[in-house]
C-alpha atoms as an extended CHARMM CRD file, in Angstrom:
* protein
*
       168  EXT
         1         1  MET       CA             24.7850000000      -34.9930000000       86.5420000000  PROA      1               0.0000000000
         2         2  LYS       CA             25.2910000000      -36.3230000000       83.0120000000  PROA      2               0.0000000000
         3         3  LYS       CA             24.2400000000      -32.9320000000       81.6580000000  PROA      3               0.0000000000
         4         4  ASN       CA             26.8770000000      -31.1460000000       83.7640000000  PROA      4               0.0000000000
         5         5  LEU       CA             29.5680000000      -33.6250000000       82.7360000000  PROA      5               0.0000000000
         6         6  LEU       CA             28.6820000000      -33.2300000000       79.0640000000  PROA      6               0.0000000000
         7         7  SER       CA             28.7680000000      -29.4170000000       79.3760000000  PROA      7               0.0000000000
         8         8  PHE       CA             32.1650000000      -29.5920000000       81.0650000000  PROA      8               0.0000000000
         9         9  ILE       CA             33.5650000000      -31.8390000000       78.3170000000  PROA      9               0.0000000000
        10        10  VAL       CA             32.2920000000      -29.4750000000       75.5980000000  PROA      10              0.0000000000
        11        11  VAL       CA             33.8780000000      -26.4440000000       77.3000000000  PROA      11              0.0000000000
        12        12  VAL       CA             37.2170000000      -28.2520000000       77.7140000000  PROA      12              0.0000000000
        13        13  ALA       CA             37.1480000000      -29.3680000000       74.0660000000  PROA      13              0.0000000000
        14        14  VAL       CA             36.5210000000      -25.7920000000       72.8850000000  PROA      14              0.0000000000
        15        15  ILE       CA             39.3640000000      -24.4500000000       75.0210000000  PROA      15              0.0000000000
        16        16  PHE       CA             41.8650000000      -27.0560000000       73.8370000000  PROA      16              0.0000000000
        17        17  SER       CA             40.9220000000      -26.6620000000       70.1920000000  PROA      17              0.0000000000
        18        18  ALA       CA             41.3290000000      -22.8720000000       70.4720000000  PROA      18              0.0000000000
        19        19  CYS       CA             44.7570000000      -23.3200000000       72.0570000000  PROA      19              0.0000000000
        20        20  ALA       CA             45.8060000000      -25.8570000000       69.4380000000  PROA      20              0.0000000000
        21        21  GLN       CA             44.7330000000      -23.4630000000       66.7070000000  PROA      21              0.0000000000
        22        22  GLN       CA             46.8020000000      -20.6990000000       68.2670000000  PROA      22              0.0000000000
        23        23  LYS       CA             50.0410000000      -22.7040000000       68.1360000000  PROA      23              0.0000000000
        24        24  LYS       CA             50.1030000000      -23.1100000000       64.3530000000  PROA      24              0.0000000000
        25        25  THR       CA             50.0690000000      -19.4500000000       63.4060000000  PROA      25              0.0000000000
        26        26  THR       CA             53.5090000000      -18.2330000000       62.4340000000  PROA      26              0.0000000000
        27        27  LYS       CA             56.8480000000      -19.5350000000       61.3300000000  PROA      27              0.0000000000
        28        28  SER       CA             58.9800000000      -16.4350000000       60.9480000000  PROA      28              0.0000000000
        29        29  SER       CA             61.0830000000      -14.2500000000       63.1870000000  PROA      29              0.0000000000
        30        30  VAL       CA             60.1830000000      -10.7520000000       64.3130000000  PROA      30              0.0000000000
        31        31  VAL       CA             60.3680000000       -8.0720000000       61.6320000000  PROA      31              0.0000000000
        32        32  LYS       CA             62.3370000000       -4.9670000000       62.6170000000  PROA      32              0.0000000000
        33        33  THR       CA             62.8390000000       -1.7930000000       60.6680000000  PROA      33              0.0000000000
        34        34  LYS       CA             64.5620000000        1.4910000000       61.4170000000  PROA      34              0.0000000000
        35        35  GLY       CA             63.4080000000        5.0630000000       61.0940000000  PROA      35              0.0000000000
        36        36  THR       CA             60.5210000000        6.0420000000       58.8900000000  PROA      36              0.0000000000
        37        37  ASN       CA             61.1480000000        3.3110000000       56.2950000000  PROA      37              0.0000000000
        38        38  SER       CA             58.3480000000        1.2570000000       57.7620000000  PROA      38              0.0000000000
        39        39  ALA       CA             57.4000000000       -1.9460000000       55.9650000000  PROA      39              0.0000000000
        40        40  ILE       CA             53.8090000000       -1.3620000000       57.0760000000  PROA      40              0.0000000000
        41        41  GLN       CA             52.2040000000        1.4670000000       55.1140000000  PROA      41              0.0000000000
        42        42  PHE       CA             48.5990000000        1.3640000000       56.3940000000  PROA      42              0.0000000000
        43        43  ILE       CA             46.7420000000       -0.0750000000       59.3970000000  PROA      43              0.0000000000
        44        44  ALA       CA             43.0040000000       -0.5690000000       59.8750000000  PROA      44              0.0000000000
        45        45  MET       CA             41.1700000000       -2.3980000000       62.6340000000  PROA      45              0.0000000000
        46        46  GLU       CA             37.5320000000       -3.3870000000       62.6930000000  PROA      46              0.0000000000
        47        47  ARG       CA             35.5210000000       -4.5310000000       65.6910000000  PROA      47              0.0000000000
        48        48  THR       CA             32.4450000000       -6.4670000000       64.5730000000  PROA      48              0.0000000000
        49        49  PRO       CA             29.0960000000       -6.6480000000       66.3950000000  PROA      49              0.0000000000
        50        50  CYS       CA             27.8220000000       -9.4840000000       68.5620000000  PROA      50              0.0000000000
        51        51  PHE       CA             24.2620000000      -10.6110000000       69.2990000000  PROA      51              0.0000000000
        52        52  GLY       CA             24.1600000000       -8.1240000000       72.2020000000  PROA      52              0.0000000000
        53        53  SER       CA             25.3840000000       -4.5560000000       72.4400000000  PROA      53              0.0000000000
        54        54  CYS       CA             29.0490000000       -4.8660000000       71.4830000000  PROA      54              0.0000000000
        55        55  PRO       CA             30.4130000000       -1.7300000000       69.8130000000  PROA      55              0.0000000000
        56        56  ALA       CA             31.0790000000       -2.1050000000       66.0840000000  PROA      56              0.0000000000
        57        57  TYR       CA             33.4100000000        0.2930000000       64.3030000000  PROA      57              0.0000000000
        58        58  ARG       CA             36.3850000000        0.5700000000       61.9700000000  PROA      58              0.0000000000
        59        59  LEU       CA             39.5550000000        2.6050000000       62.5010000000  PROA      59              0.0000000000
        60        60  GLU       CA             41.8450000000        3.5560000000       59.6310000000  PROA      60              0.0000000000
        61        61  ILE       CA             45.2020000000        4.8800000000       60.7910000000  PROA      61              0.0000000000
        62        62  TYR       CA             47.3930000000        6.6390000000       58.2550000000  PROA      62              0.0000000000
        63        63  LYS       CA             51.1110000000        7.3260000000       58.6650000000  PROA      63              0.0000000000
        64        64  ASP       CA             50.6410000000       11.1030000000       58.5100000000  PROA      64              0.0000000000
        65        65  GLY       CA             48.5900000000       10.9810000000       61.7400000000  PROA      65              0.0000000000
        66        66  THR       CA             45.1500000000       11.0220000000       60.1190000000  PROA      66              0.0000000000
        67        67  VAL       CA             42.7000000000        8.6260000000       61.7700000000  PROA      67              0.0000000000
        68        68  LYS       CA             39.2610000000        7.8270000000       60.3750000000  PROA      68              0.0000000000
        69        69  TYR       CA             36.5930000000        6.2870000000       62.5850000000  PROA      69              0.0000000000
        70        70  ASP       CA             33.4190000000        4.7100000000       61.2110000000  PROA      70              0.0000000000
        71        71  GLY       CA             30.9840000000        3.5950000000       63.9230000000  PROA      71              0.0000000000
        72        72  TRP       CA             27.7630000000        1.7650000000       63.1040000000  PROA      72              0.0000000000
        73        73  SER       CA             26.4670000000       -0.3020000000       66.0430000000  PROA      73              0.0000000000
        74        74  SER       CA             26.2810000000        0.2280000000       69.8140000000  PROA      74              0.0000000000
        75        75  VAL       CA             28.6020000000        3.2440000000       69.6870000000  PROA      75              0.0000000000
        76        76  GLU       CA             28.1290000000        6.7910000000       70.9560000000  PROA      76              0.0000000000
        77        77  TYR       CA             29.1990000000        8.3230000000       67.6290000000  PROA      77              0.0000000000
        78        78  ASP       CA             27.5570000000        6.7990000000       64.5370000000  PROA      78              0.0000000000
        79        79  GLY       CA             29.0470000000        7.6340000000       61.1750000000  PROA      79              0.0000000000
        80        80  LEU       CA             32.3810000000        8.6540000000       59.7540000000  PROA      80              0.0000000000
        81        81  TYR       CA             34.7140000000       10.9510000000       61.7030000000  PROA      81              0.0000000000
        82        82  GLN       CA             38.2770000000       12.1020000000       61.1840000000  PROA      82              0.0000000000
        83        83  LYS       CA             40.9990000000       13.5350000000       63.4090000000  PROA      83              0.0000000000
        84        84  LYS       CA             44.6870000000       14.3280000000       63.0310000000  PROA      84              0.0000000000
        85        85  PHE       CA             46.8230000000       12.7610000000       65.7770000000  PROA      85              0.0000000000
        86        86  ASP       CA             50.4290000000       13.4470000000       66.6790000000  PROA      86              0.0000000000
        87        87  ALA       CA             52.5820000000       11.7010000000       64.0660000000  PROA      87              0.0000000000
        88        88  ALA       CA             54.8570000000       10.3440000000       66.8230000000  PROA      88              0.0000000000
        89        89  LYS       CA             51.9090000000        8.5310000000       68.4540000000  PROA      89              0.0000000000
        90        90  VAL       CA             50.9420000000        6.9900000000       65.1180000000  PROA      90              0.0000000000
        91        91  ALA       CA             54.5770000000        6.0440000000       64.3940000000  PROA      91              0.0000000000
        92        92  ALA       CA             54.7270000000        4.2870000000       67.7780000000  PROA      92              0.0000000000
        93        93  LEU       CA             51.6970000000        2.1650000000       66.8190000000  PROA      93              0.0000000000
        94        94  TYR       CA             53.2360000000        1.2740000000       63.4520000000  PROA      94              0.0000000000
        95        95  LYS       CA             56.4420000000        0.3050000000       65.2530000000  PROA      95              0.0000000000
        96        96  ARG       CA             54.4760000000       -1.9750000000       67.6220000000  PROA      96              0.0000000000
        97        97  PHE       CA             52.9430000000       -3.7710000000       64.6360000000  PROA      97              0.0000000000
        98        98  GLU       CA             56.4130000000       -4.2830000000       63.1710000000  PROA      98              0.0000000000
        99        99  GLU       CA             57.6540000000       -5.8850000000       66.3980000000  PROA      99              0.0000000000
       100       100  TYR       CA             55.5250000000       -8.9300000000       65.5680000000  PROA      100             0.0000000000
       101       101  PRO       CA             55.3980000000      -11.1450000000       62.4780000000  PROA      101             0.0000000000
       102       102  VAL       CA             51.9760000000       -9.8880000000       61.4090000000  PROA      102             0.0000000000
       103       103  ASP       CA             52.8540000000      -10.4000000000       57.7500000000  PROA      103             0.0000000000
       104       104  THR       CA             53.1530000000      -14.1810000000       58.1500000000  PROA      104             0.0000000000
       105       105  CYS       CA             49.9970000000      -14.8390000000       60.1730000000  PROA      105             0.0000000000
       106       106  SER       CA             47.0000000000      -16.7200000000       58.9000000000  PROA      106             0.0000000000
       107       107  GLU       CA             44.4030000000      -14.7020000000       57.0490000000  PROA      107             0.0000000000
       108       108  LEU       CA             41.5820000000      -16.3170000000       59.0490000000  PROA      108             0.0000000000
       109       109  TYR       CA             41.3660000000      -17.7010000000       62.5690000000  PROA      109             0.0000000000
       110       110  GLU       CA             38.2180000000      -19.7630000000       62.9850000000  PROA      110             0.0000000000
       111       111  SER       CA             35.7440000000      -18.5010000000       65.5650000000  PROA      111             0.0000000000
       112       112  LEU       CA             34.5830000000      -21.3700000000       67.7260000000  PROA      112             0.0000000000
       113       113  ILE       CA             32.0080000000      -19.2630000000       69.5540000000  PROA      113             0.0000000000
       114       114  GLN       CA             29.1540000000      -17.6360000000       67.6240000000  PROA      114             0.0000000000
       115       115  ASP       CA             28.4280000000      -14.6270000000       69.8270000000  PROA      115             0.0000000000
       116       116  VAL       CA             31.9390000000      -13.1990000000       70.1060000000  PROA      116             0.0000000000
       117       117  PRO       CA             32.6250000000       -9.8180000000       68.5370000000  PROA      117             0.0000000000
       118       118  GLY       CA             35.3880000000      -10.0360000000       65.9760000000  PROA      118             0.0000000000
       119       119  VAL       CA             38.6500000000       -8.1360000000       65.7310000000  PROA      119             0.0000000000
       120       120  ASN       CA             39.8630000000       -7.8490000000       62.1500000000  PROA      120             0.0000000000
       121       121  PHE       CA             43.0560000000       -6.1820000000       60.9730000000  PROA      121             0.0000000000
       122       122  TYR       CA             43.7690000000       -4.8580000000       57.4940000000  PROA      122             0.0000000000
       123       123  PHE       CA             47.1550000000       -3.4760000000       56.5490000000  PROA      123             0.0000000000
       124       124  THR       CA             49.4940000000       -2.8480000000       53.6780000000  PROA      124             0.0000000000
       125       125  TYR       CA             52.8390000000       -4.5710000000       54.1680000000  PROA      125             0.0000000000
       126       126  LYS       CA             55.5790000000       -3.8770000000       51.6330000000  PROA      126             0.0000000000
       127       127  GLY       CA             52.9650000000       -2.7980000000       49.0900000000  PROA      127             0.0000000000
       128       128  LYS       CA             50.7740000000       -5.8770000000       49.5540000000  PROA      128             0.0000000000
       129       129  GLU       CA             47.3180000000       -5.6490000000       51.1350000000  PROA      129             0.0000000000
       130       130  GLN       CA             46.7730000000       -8.1880000000       53.9020000000  PROA      130             0.0000000000
       131       131  LYS       CA             43.9510000000       -9.0060000000       56.2820000000  PROA      131             0.0000000000
       132       132  ILE       CA             43.6170000000      -11.0180000000       59.4540000000  PROA      132             0.0000000000
       133       133  ILE       CA             40.0580000000      -12.0430000000       60.3140000000  PROA      133             0.0000000000
       134       134  ASN       CA             39.1670000000      -13.0250000000       63.9000000000  PROA      134             0.0000000000
       135       135  ALA       CA             42.6320000000      -11.9600000000       65.0460000000  PROA      135             0.0000000000
       136       136  HSD       CA             41.5700000000      -12.3780000000       68.6910000000  PROA      136             0.0000000000
       137       137  PHE       CA             41.6340000000      -16.1560000000       68.1180000000  PROA      137             0.0000000000
       138       138  GLY       CA             45.1830000000      -15.8910000000       66.7430000000  PROA      138             0.0000000000
       139       139  PRO       CA             48.4210000000      -15.1460000000       68.5700000000  PROA      139             0.0000000000
       140       140  GLU       CA             48.0460000000      -13.3270000000       71.8830000000  PROA      140             0.0000000000
       141       141  TYR       CA             49.8910000000      -10.2510000000       70.6690000000  PROA      141             0.0000000000
       142       142  PHE       CA             46.9000000000       -9.3780000000       68.4680000000  PROA      142             0.0000000000
       143       143  LEU       CA             44.8980000000       -8.5940000000       71.6100000000  PROA      143             0.0000000000
       144       144  GLN       CA             47.6640000000       -6.2250000000       72.7280000000  PROA      144             0.0000000000
       145       145  LEU       CA             47.7550000000       -4.5770000000       69.3000000000  PROA      145             0.0000000000
       146       146  ALA       CA             43.9500000000       -4.2530000000       69.3050000000  PROA      146             0.0000000000
       147       147  ASN       CA             44.0180000000       -2.5210000000       72.6920000000  PROA      147             0.0000000000
       148       148  GLU       CA             46.7440000000       -0.1390000000       71.5150000000  PROA      148             0.0000000000
       149       149  THR       CA             44.8420000000        0.5780000000       68.2990000000  PROA      149             0.0000000000
       150       150  ASP       CA             41.7190000000        1.2670000000       70.3720000000  PROA      150             0.0000000000
       151       151  SER       CA             43.5270000000        4.2050000000       71.9750000000  PROA      151             0.0000000000
       152       152  PHE       CA             42.6820000000        6.0510000000       68.7250000000  PROA      152             0.0000000000
       153       153  SER       CA             38.9460000000        5.2530000000       68.9140000000  PROA      153             0.0000000000
       154       154  LYS       CA             37.8440000000        7.7150000000       71.5970000000  PROA      154             0.0000000000
       155       155  VAL       CA             35.6930000000        9.9970000000       69.4600000000  PROA      155             0.0000000000
       156       156  ASP       CA             34.6780000000       13.3260000000       71.0000000000  PROA      156             0.0000000000
       157       157  ASN       CA             33.8760000000       16.8700000000       69.8770000000  PROA      157             0.0000000000
       158       158  THR       CA             37.4540000000       17.3810000000       68.5970000000  PROA      158             0.0000000000
       159       159  TRP       CA             36.7680000000       15.0150000000       65.6910000000  PROA      159             0.0000000000
       160       160  THR       CA             35.3730000000       16.2230000000       62.3490000000  PROA      160             0.0000000000
       161       161  LYS       CA             32.2220000000       14.4990000000       61.1040000000  PROA      161             0.0000000000
       162       162  LEU       CA             32.6470000000       13.5390000000       57.4390000000  PROA      162             0.0000000000
       163       163  GLU       CA             29.2300000000       12.1370000000       56.4930000000  PROA      163             0.0000000000
       164       164  GLU       CA             25.8630000000       11.1950000000       57.9220000000  PROA      164             0.0000000000
       165       165  PRO       CA             25.4540000000        7.7180000000       59.4690000000  PROA      165             0.0000000000
       166       166  LYS       CA             24.2310000000        4.9980000000       57.1310000000  PROA      166             0.0000000000
       167       167  LYS       CA             20.5410000000        4.1830000000       57.4850000000  PROA      167             0.0000000000
       168       168  ASP       CA             19.6990000000        0.4890000000       57.8880000000  PROA      168             0.0000000000
Protein backbone atom coordinates (compact mmCIF):
# COMPACT_ATOMS: atom_id res chain seq x y z
CA UNK A 1 0.00 0.00 0.00
CA UNK A 2 2.81 2.40 0.92
CA UNK A 3 4.51 1.57 -2.37
CA UNK A 4 1.37 2.47 -4.35
CA UNK A 5 0.92 5.70 -2.42
CA UNK A 6 4.54 6.68 -2.99
CA UNK A 7 4.23 5.93 -6.73
CA UNK A 8 1.08 8.02 -6.93
CA UNK A 9 2.76 10.97 -5.18
CA UNK A 10 5.75 10.80 -7.55
CA UNK A 11 3.49 10.78 -10.62
CA UNK A 12 1.46 13.74 -9.32
CA UNK A 13 4.66 15.67 -8.53
CA UNK A 14 6.00 15.08 -12.06
CA UNK A 15 2.74 16.22 -13.63
CA UNK A 16 2.51 19.40 -11.56
CA UNK A 17 6.14 20.31 -12.12
CA UNK A 18 5.70 19.85 -15.89
CA UNK A 19 2.62 22.07 -15.84
CA UNK A 20 4.36 24.70 -13.73
CA UNK A 21 7.27 24.70 -16.16
CA UNK A 22 4.89 25.21 -19.06
CA UNK A 23 3.38 28.40 -17.60
CA UNK A 24 6.63 30.38 -17.54
CA UNK A 25 7.47 30.16 -21.22
CA UNK A 26 6.60 33.36 -23.04
CA UNK A 27 5.90 36.98 -22.37
CA UNK A 28 5.17 38.44 -25.78
CA UNK A 29 2.18 38.74 -28.06
CA UNK A 30 1.66 36.80 -31.27
CA UNK A 31 3.89 37.80 -34.17
CA UNK A 32 2.06 38.45 -37.44
CA UNK A 33 3.51 39.27 -40.81
CA UNK A 34 2.00 39.79 -44.24
CA UNK A 35 2.86 38.33 -47.61
CA UNK A 36 6.21 36.77 -48.32
CA UNK A 37 8.15 39.07 -45.95
CA UNK A 38 8.27 36.32 -43.37
CA UNK A 39 10.30 36.96 -40.23
CA UNK A 40 11.12 33.25 -40.15
CA UNK A 41 13.63 32.34 -42.86
CA UNK A 42 14.32 28.66 -42.09
CA UNK A 43 12.64 25.86 -40.13
CA UNK A 44 14.08 22.52 -39.02
CA UNK A 45 12.60 19.93 -36.70
CA UNK A 46 14.36 16.97 -35.16
CA UNK A 47 12.77 13.98 -33.46
CA UNK A 48 15.27 12.25 -31.17
CA UNK A 49 15.35 8.53 -30.32
CA UNK A 50 14.11 6.89 -27.14
CA UNK A 51 15.24 3.69 -25.42
CA UNK A 52 12.78 1.74 -27.60
CA UNK A 53 11.97 2.03 -31.28
CA UNK A 54 10.97 5.68 -31.62
CA UNK A 55 11.74 7.11 -35.07
CA UNK A 56 14.64 9.57 -35.12
CA UNK A 57 15.03 12.01 -38.00
CA UNK A 58 15.57 15.64 -38.94
CA UNK A 59 13.53 17.73 -41.38
CA UNK A 60 14.88 20.92 -42.92
CA UNK A 61 12.20 22.98 -44.64
CA UNK A 62 13.31 25.78 -46.93
CA UNK A 63 11.10 28.63 -48.15
CA UNK A 64 11.48 27.63 -51.81
CA UNK A 65 9.70 24.32 -51.09
CA UNK A 66 12.82 22.17 -50.74
CA UNK A 67 12.60 19.70 -47.86
CA UNK A 68 15.53 17.59 -46.66
CA UNK A 69 14.94 14.50 -44.54
CA UNK A 70 17.71 12.75 -42.62
CA UNK A 71 16.57 9.54 -40.91
CA UNK A 72 18.88 7.52 -38.68
CA UNK A 73 16.98 5.34 -36.19
CA UNK A 74 13.80 3.24 -36.35
CA UNK A 75 12.76 4.74 -39.69
CA UNK A 76 11.90 3.09 -43.00
CA UNK A 77 14.25 5.36 -44.96
CA UNK A 78 17.75 5.75 -43.48
CA UNK A 79 19.92 8.52 -44.82
CA UNK A 80 19.50 11.88 -46.47
CA UNK A 81 16.65 12.51 -48.92
CA UNK A 82 15.32 15.60 -50.65
CA UNK A 83 12.04 16.57 -52.28
CA UNK A 84 10.53 19.76 -53.67
CA UNK A 85 7.08 20.52 -52.21
CA UNK A 86 4.50 23.03 -53.37
CA UNK A 87 5.69 26.46 -52.21
CA UNK A 88 2.17 27.28 -50.98
CA UNK A 89 2.22 24.29 -48.60
CA UNK A 90 5.59 25.38 -47.23
CA UNK A 91 4.41 29.00 -46.92
CA UNK A 92 1.39 27.78 -44.92
CA UNK A 93 3.73 26.04 -42.45
CA UNK A 94 5.89 29.17 -42.10
CA UNK A 95 2.72 31.19 -41.49
CA UNK A 96 1.65 28.75 -38.73
CA UNK A 97 5.00 29.23 -36.99
CA UNK A 98 4.54 33.00 -37.15
CA UNK A 99 1.12 32.76 -35.48
CA UNK A 100 2.90 31.89 -32.23
CA UNK A 101 5.63 33.69 -30.30
CA UNK A 102 8.27 31.07 -31.10
CA UNK A 103 11.00 33.71 -31.05
CA UNK A 104 10.50 34.44 -27.34
CA UNK A 105 10.32 30.87 -26.03
CA UNK A 106 12.91 29.27 -23.83
CA UNK A 107 15.82 27.61 -25.57
CA UNK A 108 15.49 24.51 -23.37
CA UNK A 109 12.54 22.84 -21.67
CA UNK A 110 13.75 20.32 -19.12
CA UNK A 111 12.74 16.72 -19.75
CA UNK A 112 11.45 15.17 -16.56
CA UNK A 113 11.15 11.71 -18.08
CA UNK A 114 14.25 9.93 -19.41
CA UNK A 115 12.70 7.70 -22.07
CA UNK A 116 10.71 10.30 -23.99
CA UNK A 117 11.73 11.06 -27.56
CA UNK A 118 12.58 14.71 -27.99
CA UNK A 119 11.17 17.27 -30.39
CA UNK A 120 13.67 20.02 -31.17
CA UNK A 121 13.10 23.02 -33.41
CA UNK A 122 15.76 25.10 -35.13
CA UNK A 123 14.89 28.21 -37.09
CA UNK A 124 16.22 31.50 -38.32
CA UNK A 125 14.12 34.42 -37.10
CA UNK A 126 14.96 37.88 -38.43
CA UNK A 127 18.47 36.71 -39.31
CA UNK A 128 19.15 35.15 -35.90
CA UNK A 129 19.50 31.39 -35.45
CA UNK A 130 17.37 30.02 -32.63
CA UNK A 131 16.71 26.59 -31.18
CA UNK A 132 14.13 25.10 -28.87
CA UNK A 133 15.16 21.83 -27.24
CA UNK A 134 12.49 19.48 -25.82
CA UNK A 135 9.77 21.69 -27.30
CA UNK A 136 7.14 19.07 -26.41
CA UNK A 137 7.60 20.07 -22.75
CA UNK A 138 7.02 23.73 -23.68
CA UNK A 139 3.83 25.46 -24.75
CA UNK A 140 1.14 23.19 -26.20
CA UNK A 141 1.28 24.82 -29.61
CA UNK A 142 4.68 23.19 -30.20
CA UNK A 143 2.95 19.80 -30.39
CA UNK A 144 0.61 21.19 -33.05
CA UNK A 145 3.54 22.66 -34.99
CA UNK A 146 5.43 19.35 -34.72
CA UNK A 147 2.46 17.44 -36.14
CA UNK A 148 2.13 19.92 -39.01
CA UNK A 149 5.87 19.75 -39.70
CA UNK A 150 5.63 15.95 -39.71
CA UNK A 151 3.34 16.18 -42.74
CA UNK A 152 6.58 16.73 -44.71
CA UNK A 153 8.28 13.59 -43.33
CA UNK A 154 6.50 10.90 -45.35
CA UNK A 155 9.43 9.70 -47.45
CA UNK A 156 8.61 7.49 -50.44
CA UNK A 157 9.99 6.73 -53.90
CA UNK A 158 9.31 10.32 -55.07
CA UNK A 159 12.17 11.58 -52.89
CA UNK A 160 15.77 11.82 -54.15
CA UNK A 161 18.41 10.05 -52.08
CA UNK A 162 21.38 12.38 -51.52
CA UNK A 163 23.90 10.17 -49.69
CA UNK A 164 24.34 6.77 -48.12
CA UNK A 165 23.19 6.28 -44.50
CA UNK A 166 25.83 6.86 -41.84
CA UNK A 167 27.36 3.69 -40.43
CA UNK A 168 27.42 3.43 -36.63
